[in-house]
FIMI-839777 format. One record per atom (N, C-alpha, C): residue in three letters; x, y, z. Coordinates in pm, 1 decimal. Example, Ala and Ser with C-alpha at 12.3 -4.5 7.8 and 13.67 -1.06 7.14 Angstrom:
2
residu	east	north	up
Ala	1319.0	-569.0	780.0
Ala	1230.0	-450.0	780.0
Ala	1320.0	-330.0	780.0
Ser	1285.0	-225.0	708.0
Ser	1367.0	-106.0	714.0
Ser	1290.0	3.0	787.0
//
This chain:
199
residu	east	north	up
Met	6021.2	-7979.9	-3921.5
Met	6077.9	-7916.6	-3803.2
Met	6229.0	-7918.5	-3813.3
Arg	6290.0	-7806.4	-3782.7
Arg	6434.7	-7797.8	-3779.1
Arg	6474.5	-7772.1	-3635.4
Leu	6545.3	-7867.8	-3574.5
Leu	6580.3	-7857.3	-3433.4
Leu	6727.9	-7832.7	-3421.1
Ala	6764.0	-7738.2	-3335.5
Ala	6902.5	-7695.0	-3324.1
Ala	6987.6	-7794.4	-3248.0
Cys	7112.4	-7806.7	-3289.3
Cys	7218.1	-7864.2	-3206.0
Cys	7297.9	-7743.4	-3160.3
Ala	7274.5	-7695.9	-3041.0
Ala	7333.9	-7570.0	-2996.0
Ala	7479.7	-7589.8	-2960.2
Ala	7562.6	-7495.5	-2998.4
Ala	7704.6	-7497.6	-2962.7
Ala	7725.9	-7405.1	-2845.6
Phe	7769.1	-7459.1	-2732.6
Phe	7791.4	-7379.1	-2612.8
Phe	7934.9	-7329.3	-2611.7
Leu	7949.7	-7203.1	-2577.3
Leu	8082.4	-7144.5	-2571.3
Leu	8102.1	-7074.8	-2438.9
Leu	8224.7	-7074.0	-2393.5
Leu	8262.3	-6986.4	-2284.0
Leu	8320.8	-6861.6	-2346.5
Phe	8279.7	-6745.9	-2294.7
Phe	8327.4	-6621.9	-2353.9
Phe	8478.6	-6614.9	-2353.0
Ala	8540.4	-6676.2	-2255.6
Ala	8686.3	-6673.9	-2248.4
Ala	8750.2	-6754.2	-2359.9
Gly	8669.1	-6823.2	-2439.3
Gly	8722.0	-6895.4	-2554.8
Gly	8772.9	-7033.5	-2520.0
Ile	8709.2	-7100.6	-2422.4
Ile	8757.1	-7231.5	-2382.3
Ile	8730.9	-7334.9	-2490.5
Gly	8616.1	-7325.1	-2558.8
Gly	8590.5	-7422.4	-2665.3
Gly	8442.9	-7450.7	-2681.2
Leu	8411.8	-7551.8	-2761.4
Leu	8275.3	-7585.8	-2795.8
Leu	8236.8	-7717.4	-2732.3
Asn	8113.9	-7725.7	-2684.7
Asn	8057.2	-7849.7	-2634.3
Asn	7923.7	-7869.6	-2701.5
Ala	7902.1	-7983.3	-2764.0
Ala	7776.4	-8008.9	-2833.2
Ala	7669.6	-8048.6	-2733.2
Ala	7548.6	-7999.4	-2756.6
Ala	7434.4	-8038.0	-2674.2
Ala	7311.4	-8042.3	-2762.3
Thr	7231.3	-8144.5	-2751.6
Thr	7111.4	-8158.1	-2832.5
Thr	6989.5	-8134.4	-2746.0
Pro	6916.4	-8023.9	-2769.1
Pro	6800.0	-7995.5	-2686.3
Pro	6683.2	-8085.8	-2720.1
Lys	6594.3	-8109.3	-2622.5
Lys	6476.8	-8191.0	-2647.2
Lys	6373.5	-8109.3	-2722.9
Ala	6291.7	-8178.7	-2800.8
Ala	6189.3	-8112.5	-2879.9
Ala	6079.7	-8058.7	-2789.7
Glu	6034.1	-7938.1	-2820.2
Glu	5923.1	-7877.6	-2749.2
Glu	5831.8	-7811.4	-2850.5
Ala	5705.4	-7800.1	-2815.6
Ala	5611.2	-7734.4	-2905.0
Ala	5638.7	-7585.6	-2907.5
Pro	5648.2	-7525.0	-3027.2
Pro	5671.7	-7381.3	-3034.7
Pro	5551.3	-7303.5	-2983.4
Lys	5575.7	-7184.5	-2935.6
Lys	5469.1	-7098.6	-2887.1
Lys	5380.4	-7057.3	-3003.9
Thr	5253.4	-7034.6	-2977.7
Thr	5160.6	-6999.6	-3084.7
Thr	5150.9	-6849.0	-3105.2
Glu	5194.4	-6770.4	-3006.1
Glu	5188.9	-6625.9	-3018.9
Glu	5322.4	-6565.3	-2978.5
Ala	5351.1	-6446.6	-3032.4
Ala	5473.8	-6378.1	-2995.0
Ala	5467.4	-6340.8	-2847.4
Pro	5577.4	-6359.2	-2773.4
Pro	5578.2	-6318.6	-2633.4
Pro	5567.3	-6166.7	-2622.2
Pro	5533.9	-6114.9	-2504.5
Pro	5520.5	-5970.1	-2489.0
Pro	5653.1	-5898.5	-2510.6
Val	5644.1	-5768.5	-2534.7
Val	5763.4	-5688.1	-2557.9
Val	5858.9	-5702.6	-2439.0
Leu	5985.3	-5729.4	-2466.9
Leu	6085.6	-5738.4	-2362.2
Leu	6141.3	-5600.7	-2329.6
Arg	6181.2	-5528.9	-2434.0
Arg	6239.3	-5396.3	-2413.4
Arg	6258.3	-5328.4	-2549.0
Lys	6282.3	-5200.1	-2543.5
Lys	6316.9	-5126.7	-2664.8
Lys	6454.8	-5172.1	-2709.5
Ser	6471.5	-5197.7	-2837.2
Ser	6601.5	-5243.1	-2884.5
Ser	6704.9	-5132.7	-2870.1
Pro	6819.7	-5163.1	-2807.6
Pro	6928.4	-5064.8	-2806.3
Pro	6981.8	-5046.1	-2948.2
Glu	7054.9	-4938.5	-2967.1
Glu	7122.2	-4920.4	-3095.4
Glu	7232.2	-5025.0	-3108.4
Phe	7257.5	-5066.2	-3230.9
Phe	7362.6	-5164.4	-3257.0
Phe	7420.0	-5133.1	-3394.2
Val	7551.6	-5136.1	-3405.4
Val	7619.9	-5104.5	-3530.5
Val	7675.3	-5233.4	-3590.4
Ile	7640.9	-5259.2	-3714.9
Ile	7692.6	-5375.5	-3787.7
Ile	7788.5	-5325.1	-3894.1
Lys	7909.9	-5378.0	-3893.6
Lys	8012.3	-5337.7	-3989.6
Lys	8015.1	-5437.5	-4104.9
Phe	8051.7	-5389.0	-4222.2
Phe	8058.3	-5474.5	-4340.9
Phe	8198.2	-5470.7	-4400.2
Val	8231.4	-5577.1	-4471.9
Val	8368.0	-5591.3	-4522.6
Val	8404.4	-5485.3	-4625.1
Asp	8305.0	-5420.6	-4685.8
Asp	8336.6	-5314.5	-4781.9
Asp	8361.7	-5180.5	-4713.6
Gly	8354.7	-5179.4	-4579.5
Gly	8386.4	-5058.2	-4504.8
Gly	8267.4	-4979.5	-4455.9
His	8146.6	-5008.4	-4505.6
His	8031.7	-4931.1	-4459.3
His	7972.9	-4994.8	-4333.8
Gln	7887.9	-4919.6	-4267.3
Gln	7823.6	-4965.1	-4144.9
Gln	7673.3	-4944.9	-4156.4
Met	7599.8	-5021.8	-4078.4
Met	7454.4	-5008.9	-4075.6
Met	7408.6	-4998.5	-3931.0
Leu	7326.4	-4898.7	-3902.3
Leu	7264.1	-4886.5	-3771.9
Leu	7139.7	-4974.0	-3769.4
Leu	7124.0	-5050.8	-3663.3
Leu	7005.6	-5135.1	-3651.1
Leu	6878.6	-5050.9	-3656.4
Ser	6884.2	-4932.2	-3601.6
Ser	6766.6	-4844.6	-3600.9
Ser	6722.5	-4803.7	-3741.1
Ser	6812.2	-4815.9	-3839.6
Ser	6775.1	-4781.1	-3977.3
Ser	6673.9	-4879.4	-4035.8
Leu	6654.4	-4993.3	-3968.6
Leu	6559.7	-5093.7	-4016.3
Leu	6422.1	-5078.5	-3952.0
Lys	6403.1	-4972.1	-3874.1
Lys	6272.5	-4950.1	-3812.1
Lys	6165.1	-4943.7	-3919.1
Gly	6053.5	-5009.3	-3894.1
Gly	5947.3	-5021.6	-3994.3
Gly	5943.2	-5160.3	-4053.7
Lys	6050.6	-5235.6	-4035.4
Lys	6055.4	-5374.3	-4080.9
Lys	6048.1	-5469.0	-3961.0
Val	6013.8	-5592.0	-3987.2
Val	6026.5	-5698.8	-3887.6
Val	6166.7	-5755.3	-3903.8
Val	6247.1	-5745.7	-3799.0
Val	6389.0	-5778.9	-3807.7
Val	6421.4	-5902.5	-3725.0
Ala	6496.3	-5993.0	-3784.4
Ala	6558.7	-6102.7	-3710.3
Ala	6707.9	-6074.5	-3710.8
Leu	6762.3	-6042.8	-3594.0
Leu	6904.5	-6015.6	-3579.3
Leu	6970.9	-6142.9	-3528.3
Leu	7058.1	-6200.0	-3610.1
Leu	7125.8	-6323.9	-3574.8
Leu	7270.2	-6294.3	-3539.9
Met	7309.2	-6328.1	-3417.4
Met	7448.2	-6317.6	-3375.4
Met	7511.5	-6453.7	-3399.0
Val	7606.6	-6461.6	-3491.8
Val	7656.2	-6591.3	-3537.7
Val	7807.8	-6601.7	-3528.9
His	7854.5	-6725.4	-3534.8
His	7995.0	-6755.9	-3560.0
His	8000.7	-6817.2	-3699.0
Thr	8081.9	-6763.3	-3785.4
Thr	8087.4	-6811.2	-3923.6
Thr	8133.3	-6955.9	-3932.9
Thr	8204.5	-7005.1	-3831.3
Thr	8257.2	-7141.3	-3832.1
Thr	8164.2	-7241.5	-3763.8
Cys	8051.2	-7196.7	-3714.0
Cys	7956.1	-7283.1	-3641.9
Cys	7859.4	-7347.9	-3740.7
Pro	7856.9	-7481.9	-3749.6
Pro	7766.6	-7548.4	-3844.7
Pro	7620.0	-7512.7	-3823.8
His	7577.7	-7498.2	-3698.4
His	7437.9	-7463.5	-3675.6
His	7408.3	-7321.0	-3722.0
Cys	7503.1	-7229.9	-3703.3
Cys	7484.9	-7093.7	-3754.5
Cys	7476.0	-7095.1	-3906.6
Gln	7559.8	-7173.5	-3969.4
Gln	7558.8	-7183.7	-4115.4
Gln	7423.3	-7232.3	-4165.3
His	7372.5	-7337.5	-4101.2
His	7243.2	-7392.3	-4141.4
His	7129.4	-7293.3	-4112.5
Thr	7133.6	-7231.3	-3995.5
Thr	7029.5	-7135.9	-3959.1
Thr	7023.9	-7020.1	-4057.3
Ser	7140.0	-6968.8	-4097.8
Ser	7142.9	-6858.3	-4193.2
Ser	7090.6	-6900.9	-4329.7
Gln	7111.7	-7026.0	-4366.9
Gln	7054.1	-7076.2	-4491.8
Gln	6901.9	-7080.4	-4483.2
Val	6848.4	-7123.7	-4369.8
Val	6702.8	-7126.0	-4352.5
Val	6647.5	-6984.3	-4354.3
Phe	6718.4	-6891.5	-4289.4
Phe	6670.6	-6753.2	-4289.2
Phe	6678.6	-6690.8	-4428.0
Thr	6768.5	-6738.5	-4511.8
Thr	6769.2	-6693.7	-4651.2
Thr	6640.4	-6735.8	-4720.7
Gln	6596.2	-6858.0	-4697.0
Gln	6469.6	-6904.3	-4753.5
Gln	6352.4	-6822.4	-4700.3
Leu	6355.5	-6794.2	-4570.6
Leu	6248.2	-6715.0	-4511.5
Leu	6247.9	-6572.3	-4565.7
Tyr	6366.7	-6517.5	-4588.2
Tyr	6376.7	-6382.8	-4645.1
Tyr	6320.9	-6379.7	-4786.8
Asn	6352.0	-6482.9	-4865.2
Asn	6298.5	-6489.5	-5001.2
Asn	6146.1	-6493.5	-5000.2
Glu	6091.5	-6559.4	-4900.2
Glu	5946.4	-6574.8	-4891.0
Glu	5877.5	-6452.6	-4831.7
Tyr	5933.9	-6398.7	-4723.5
Tyr	5866.0	-6292.5	-4648.8
Tyr	5925.8	-6152.8	-4669.5
Gly	6042.3	-6145.6	-4732.6
Gly	6106.5	-6016.0	-4752.9
Gly	6018.9	-5913.2	-4820.3
Pro	5945.6	-5949.7	-4926.6
Pro	5860.7	-5850.9	-4993.2
Pro	5752.6	-5791.5	-4903.3
Arg	5722.9	-5858.9	-4792.4
Arg	5620.3	-5809.4	-4699.9
Arg	5680.0	-5729.0	-4584.1
Gly	5812.9	-5718.5	-4579.8
Gly	5875.4	-5635.3	-4477.7
Gly	5959.7	-5708.3	-4376.1
Phe	5996.2	-5834.3	-4404.1
Phe	6082.6	-5909.6	-4313.2
Phe	6228.0	-5890.6	-4353.1
Gln	6314.7	-5859.2	-4256.0
Gln	6457.0	-5836.4	-4283.2
Gln	6545.2	-5907.6	-4180.9
Pro	6607.3	-6020.1	-4220.1
Pro	6710.1	-6077.9	-4133.4
Pro	6843.9	-6009.7	-4157.9
Val	6929.1	-6011.3	-4057.6
Val	7065.3	-5960.7	-4072.3
Val	7153.3	-6037.1	-3974.8
Asp	7270.8	-6078.2	-4020.6
Asp	7366.5	-6150.0	-3937.2
Asp	7476.9	-6056.6	-3890.4
Ala	7517.4	-6074.5	-3764.8
Ala	7636.3	-6008.0	-3712.3
Ala	7730.1	-6116.9	-3661.9
Ala	7835.5	-6143.7	-3737.3
Ala	7933.0	-6244.8	-3697.5
Ala	8026.2	-6186.1	-3592.5
Phe	8057.0	-6265.8	-3489.9
Phe	8141.7	-6211.3	-3383.6
Phe	8245.3	-6311.4	-3333.4
Asn	8274.2	-6413.0	-3413.1
Asn	8383.0	-6503.3	-3376.6
Asn	8517.3	-6435.6	-3403.2
Thr	8625.6	-6496.4	-3358.9
Thr	8758.4	-6438.6	-3375.5
Thr	8786.8	-6412.5	-3523.1
Met	8829.0	-6292.5	-3554.7
Met	8859.6	-6249.8	-3692.1
Met	8740.9	-6271.6	-3785.9
Ala	8619.8	-6247.2	-3734.7
Ala	8499.4	-6268.3	-3815.3
Ala	8503.8	-6190.1	-3946.2
Asn	8561.5	-6069.9	-3942.4
Asn	8567.4	-5988.4	-4063.8
Asn	8643.8	-6056.6	-4176.1
Met	8733.9	-6149.5	-4140.5
Met	8811.4	-6221.3	-4241.4
Met	8732.9	-6335.8	-4304.7
Tyr	8624.6	-6379.1	-4237.7
Tyr	8551.0	-6497.4	-4282.1
Tyr	8412.5	-6468.0	-4337.5
Val	8365.7	-6345.0	-4321.6
Val	8229.0	-6312.8	-4361.7
Val	8205.2	-6337.4	-4510.5
Ser	8296.2	-6294.8	-4595.6
Ser	8275.5	-6310.6	-4740.8
Ser	8263.2	-6457.0	-4780.1
Asp	8349.8	-6541.8	-4725.0
Asp	8342.4	-6685.3	-4754.9
Asp	8215.1	-6746.6	-4698.0
Phe	8174.6	-6701.3	-4580.2
Phe	8050.5	-6748.7	-4518.5
Phe	7932.2	-6721.4	-4610.9
Val	7922.5	-6599.5	-4661.6
Val	7813.3	-6561.2	-4751.5
Val	7818.0	-6643.4	-4879.3
Lys	7937.8	-6657.2	-4936.5
Lys	7953.4	-6727.4	-5063.8
Lys	7929.6	-6877.1	-5050.2
Asn	7992.1	-6938.8	-4951.0
Asn	7986.0	-7084.5	-4937.4
Asn	7848.2	-7136.6	-4898.8
Phe	7771.2	-7053.8	-4826.8
Phe	7640.6	-7100.4	-4780.0
Phe	7524.7	-7024.5	-4845.1
Asn	7556.2	-6947.7	-4950.1
Asn	7454.8	-6878.7	-5030.4
Asn	7358.7	-6796.3	-4944.1
Ile	7416.2	-6715.7	-4854.4
Ile	7333.1	-6632.0	-4768.8
Ile	7285.4	-6512.2	-4850.3
Gly	7156.7	-6492.5	-4854.4
Gly	7098.2	-6393.0	-4943.9
Gly	7050.7	-6266.1	-4876.2
Tyr	7106.2	-6233.0	-4762.1
Tyr	7069.0	-6109.8	-4692.1
Tyr	7195.2	-6053.6	-4626.6
Pro	7190.8	-5933.4	-4570.0
Pro	7313.7	-5871.1	-4519.2
Pro	7380.9	-5951.7	-4407.3
Val	7511.2	-5969.2	-4422.0
Val	7593.7	-6035.4	-4320.6
Val	7712.2	-5943.7	-4292.0
Gly	7719.6	-5896.6	-4168.6
Gly	7830.2	-5811.9	-4127.2
Gly	7900.3	-5873.1	-4007.6
Tyr	7967.4	-5790.4	-3931.7
Tyr	8040.1	-5841.7	-3816.4
Tyr	8041.6	-5737.1	-3704.7
Ser	8073.4	-5785.1	-3586.1
Ser	8085.2	-5699.3	-3469.0
Ser	8188.1	-5762.4	-3376.5
Thr	8204.2	-5707.2	-3257.4
Thr	8297.0	-5763.9	-3160.3
Thr	8218.4	-5840.8	-3055.0
Pro	8280.7	-5939.0	-2989.1
Pro	8211.4	-6009.8	-2880.6
Pro	8161.5	-5914.7	-2772.4
Glu	8240.3	-5813.8	-2739.3
Glu	8200.9	-5719.0	-2635.5
Glu	8074.0	-5643.0	-2673.9
Glu	8066.8	-5598.9	-2799.0
Glu	7949.3	-5524.8	-2844.5
Glu	7826.0	-5614.7	-2849.9
Val	7845.9	-5738.2	-2892.2
Val	7734.6	-5833.3	-2898.8
Val	7681.9	-5863.9	-2759.0
Met	7772.1	-5892.2	-2664.9
Met	7729.4	-5922.8	-2528.1
Met	7656.6	-5804.2	-2465.4
Ala	7705.6	-5684.1	-2491.0
Ala	7641.1	-5563.8	-2436.6
Ala	7500.7	-5548.7	-2494.1
Tyr	7485.2	-5571.4	-2624.9
Tyr	7353.4	-5558.8	-2687.0
Tyr	7257.0	-5662.0	-2629.9
Leu	7304.1	-5785.3	-2616.3
Leu	7217.9	-5893.0	-2568.8
Leu	7187.8	-5882.7	-2419.7
Gly	7268.0	-5805.1	-2348.2
Gly	7248.7	-5792.7	-2204.7
Gly	7304.0	-5909.6	-2126.8
Phe	7405.4	-5977.0	-2183.0
Phe	7466.5	-6092.0	-2117.8
Phe	7590.2	-6049.5	-2040.7
Asn	7616.9	-6119.6	-1933.8
Asn	7742.1	-6104.7	-1862.0
Asn	7851.8	-6168.4	-1946.2
Val	7964.6	-6102.1	-1959.2
Val	8070.1	-6151.2	-2048.3
Val	8127.6	-6285.1	-2004.3
Met	8103.7	-6325.7	-1880.6
Met	8158.5	-6451.8	-1832.8
Met	8058.0	-6567.0	-1839.5
Glu	7933.6	-6539.4	-1876.7
Glu	7835.7	-6647.6	-1878.1
Glu	7843.5	-6729.1	-2006.4
Arg	7799.0	-6852.2	-1994.5
Arg	7797.9	-6942.0	-2109.9
Arg	7684.4	-6901.4	-2203.7
Tyr	7707.1	-6910.1	-2333.7
Tyr	7603.0	-6874.8	-2428.7
Tyr	7607.1	-6968.3	-2548.5
Thr	7498.7	-6968.6	-2623.6
Thr	7490.5	-7049.7	-2744.1
Thr	7499.6	-6959.6	-2867.0
Val	7534.1	-7019.6	-2976.9
Val	7524.6	-6952.4	-3106.2
Val	7445.0	-7042.8	-3200.4
Pro	7358.9	-6982.8	-3284.1
Pro	7336.1	-6838.7	-3292.8
Pro	7246.5	-6788.2	-3179.7
Gln	7259.1	-6659.0	-3152.3
Gln	7162.5	-6587.1	-3070.9
Gln	7068.6	-6516.7	-3169.0
Ile	6938.6	-6529.5	-3146.5
Ile	6840.6	-6471.3	-3238.6
Ile	6753.2	-6373.1	-3162.3
Val	6747.3	-6251.1	-3211.5
Val	6665.9	-6145.5	-3151.1
Val	6560.9	-6103.0	-3252.6
Trp	6435.0	-6102.7	-3209.2
Trp	6324.3	-6062.0	-3295.7
Trp	6280.9	-5920.7	-3258.3
Ile	6277.3	-5831.7	-3355.9
Ile	6246.5	-5690.9	-3333.7
Ile	6126.7	-5652.9	-3420.3
Asp	6026.7	-5593.1	-3357.9
Asp	5906.0	-5558.5	-3433.3
Asp	5924.8	-5428.5	-3511.2
Arg	5822.3	-5390.4	-3583.7
Arg	5830.2	-5273.6	-3672.3
Arg	5857.0	-5143.6	-3596.1
Lys	5821.7	-5141.0	-3468.9
Lys	5841.0	-5020.5	-3387.5
Lys	5976.1	-5018.4	-3316.4
Gly	6056.0	-5122.4	-3337.5
Gly	6188.0	-5125.3	-3275.8
Gly	6191.4	-5188.1	-3138.3
Asn	6089.2	-5267.1	-3104.0
Asn	6085.3	-5335.9	-2975.0
Asn	6133.6	-5479.9	-2989.1
Ile	6215.4	-5525.1	-2896.6
Ile	6256.0	-5665.8	-2892.8
Ile	6138.3	-5746.2	-2841.0
Arg	6091.6	-5841.3	-2920.7
Arg	5975.0	-5919.9	-2885.8
Arg	6008.9	-6062.0	-2842.5
Ser	6126.0	-6109.3	-2879.9
Ser	6169.1	-6242.6	-2840.4
Ser	6320.5	-6247.8	-2853.7
Gln	6382.8	-6323.5	-2765.5
Gln	6528.0	-6336.1	-2767.4
Gln	6564.6	-6472.2	-2711.1
Thr	6655.6	-6541.5	-2776.7
Thr	6699.4	-6670.5	-2725.0
Thr	6774.1	-6649.0	-2594.3
Pro	6753.0	-6734.0	-2493.8
Pro	6827.4	-6721.4	-2368.5
Pro	6974.0	-6753.3	-2390.0
Ser	7058.4	-6700.8	-2306.1
Ser	7202.7	-6714.1	-2328.0
Ser	7246.3	-6858.4	-2344.1
Ala	7194.2	-6948.6	-2261.3
Ala	7237.0	-7088.6	-2266.8
Ala	7156.2	-7171.3	-2365.6
Gly	7064.1	-7108.2	-2437.4
Gly	6988.2	-7179.9	-2539.3
Gly	6897.1	-7286.5	-2483.9
Asp	6845.9	-7266.3	-2361.0
Asp	6769.1	-7372.2	-2296.2
Asp	6619.4	-7366.6	-2326.7
Asp	6580.7	-7302.4	-2435.9
Asp	6443.0	-7308.4	-2485.9
Asp	6449.2	-7351.1	-2631.8
Pro	6456.0	-7482.5	-2657.7
Pro	6475.2	-7531.6	-2794.7
Pro	6364.2	-7492.6	-2890.3
Ala	6246.0	-7460.2	-2838.8
Ala	6137.9	-7418.9	-2928.0
Ala	6175.8	-7295.1	-3007.8
Leu	6261.2	-7209.9	-2949.6
Leu	6299.6	-7085.7	-3017.4
Leu	6392.6	-7109.6	-3134.7
Tyr	6439.2	-7233.6	-3151.9
Tyr	6527.8	-7268.1	-3263.0
Tyr	6457.3	-7349.5	-3370.7
Gln	6326.6	-7358.2	-3364.1
Gln	6251.0	-7434.2	-3462.5
Gln	6199.9	-7342.8	-3573.5
Glu	6204.5	-7393.3	-3695.8
Glu	6156.4	-7313.8	-3808.0
Glu	6009.3	-7277.3	-3792.0
Ser	5929.4	-7364.9	-3732.6
Ser	5787.7	-7333.8	-3711.9
Ser	5771.7	-7211.3	-3621.6
Tyr	5857.9	-7198.2	-3522.1
Tyr	5854.0	-7080.0	-3434.5
Tyr	5895.4	-6955.9	-3512.8
Trp	5999.9	-6967.9	-3593.0
Trp	6046.3	-6853.9	-3672.2
Trp	5936.5	-6804.4	-3765.0
Arg	5869.4	-6896.7	-3832.2
Arg	5761.7	-6858.2	-3922.7
Arg	5646.9	-6792.0	-3846.3
Asn	5615.9	-6845.6	-3730.2
Asn	5509.1	-6786.2	-3650.5
Asn	5544.3	-6644.3	-3608.6
Met	5670.8	-6623.0	-3568.7
Met	5713.4	-6488.9	-3530.0
Met	5702.3	-6393.6	-3647.9
Ile	5749.3	-6434.7	-3762.9
Ile	5744.2	-6348.6	-3881.8
Ile	5600.2	-6312.3	-3915.0
Glu	5514.9	-6413.7	-3922.7
Glu	5376.6	-6388.7	-3961.9
Glu	5303.3	-6303.2	-3858.4
Thr	5328.6	-6328.9	-3730.3
Thr	5264.3	-6250.1	-3625.2
Thr	5308.1	-6104.3	-3629.4
Leu	5438.0	-6082.0	-3638.7
Leu	5489.5	-5945.1	-3634.7
Leu	5460.5	-5868.0	-3763.3
Leu	5452.1	-5937.5	-3876.2
Leu	5419.8	-5869.0	-4001.4
Leu	5277.4	-5813.7	-4000.8
Lys	5191.2	-5872.7	-3921.2
Lys	5052.5	-5826.7	-3916.0
Lys	5037.4	-5697.6	-3835.9
Glu	5138.3	-5666.5	-3756.4
Glu	5130.5	-5548.3	-3670.9
Glu	5168.9	-5423.1	-3748.6
Ser	5110.9	-5311.2	-3708.6
Ser	5141.4	-5184.9	-3775.0
Ser	5267.7	-5123.6	-3717.8
Ala	5322.2	-5029.4	-3790.4
Ala	5442.4	-4958.1	-3746.8
Ala	5410.5	-4810.3	-3735.3
Thr	5494.8	-4738.9	-3663.2
Thr	5475.6	-4594.3	-3651.6
Thr	5522.2	-4522.4	-3776.9
Ala	5606.2	-4591.9	-3855.9
Ala	5656.4	-4533.5	-3980.5
Ala	5651.7	-4639.8	-4088.0
Ala	5647.0	-4594.8	-4212.2
Ala	5644.0	-4688.4	-4323.9
Ala	5774.6	-4766.0	-4330.5
Pro	5768.7	-4892.0	-4376.0
Pro	5892.3	-4970.2	-4389.1
Pro	5993.3	-4900.3	-4479.1
Val	6119.3	-4913.7	-4444.3
Val	6225.3	-4855.1	-4525.5
Val	6294.1	-4965.8	-4604.0
His	6350.0	-4929.2	-4717.2
His	6413.2	-5028.1	-4804.8
His	6564.0	-5008.6	-4802.2
His	6637.0	-5120.8	-4797.6
His	6782.0	-5115.7	-4788.4
His	6844.4	-5208.3	-4891.7
Thr	6804.3	-5190.0	-5017.2
Thr	6856.2	-5276.2	-5121.7
Thr	7006.4	-5256.4	-5141.3
Thr	7055.6	-5133.8	-5120.1
Thr	7198.2	-5108.5	-5137.3
Thr	7279.6	-5181.2	-5030.5
Thr	7225.1	-5185.9	-4907.8
Thr	7293.6	-5257.5	-4799.7
Thr	7301.8	-5404.6	-4831.3
Ala	7189.8	-5462.8	-4875.5
Ala	7189.1	-5605.6	-4906.6
Ala	7286.0	-5637.3	-5019.9
Lys	7289.9	-5550.0	-5120.0
Lys	7378.9	-5573.7	-5232.4
Lys	7524.3	-5566.5	-5189.7
Ala	7556.4	-5468.9	-5106.7
Ala	7696.0	-5450.4	-5065.2
Ala	7743.6	-5562.6	-4977.1
Ala	7651.4	-5627.6	-4905.6
Ala	7692.3	-5730.8	-4811.1
Ala	7723.5	-5861.5	-4879.5
Asn	7680.7	-5880.1	-5003.2
Asn	7700.6	-6008.2	-5071.3
Asn	7817.5	-6007.4	-5165.8
//
């Protein structure tokens, strides 16, 4: 079991406060569809961009991270392992870094922590809008959004990270395996060029 030490931030940039959530049993089934995923644009340091909708047909884990957050670093390493294991079956994680000057740190983040899937960046405003959070509310990093093959958000970490089960590797594996079993309206698409360019 991998249990998160969530880093709480104020959007205004007040600082970090460590909090250790209590262990809870992960859910055995994916929660019901929350909503259709809005469009989201991820920028990459080489200048290209990727539309989240271009991944329709895959099971997507969208991680909103801070490159300087130790828990984000560790989580992205675990998702690299999960991608190596489940990627051939249609699982695609992608990181969107949104800390201050994230575009300056993405390359080192990928290199230093051996992240093996696309890592781009966005702005705090765009991330908050996608997640549906109020810009003044407290939130944790990473934020993890699970999107099924049809483009529906099936699970999302709450802003304050107060459901520690959603940060356990056992939950992540269950989500991947559950969503991979579901059919899509279109065949999975391959983005090997995107993954290559991001590393």
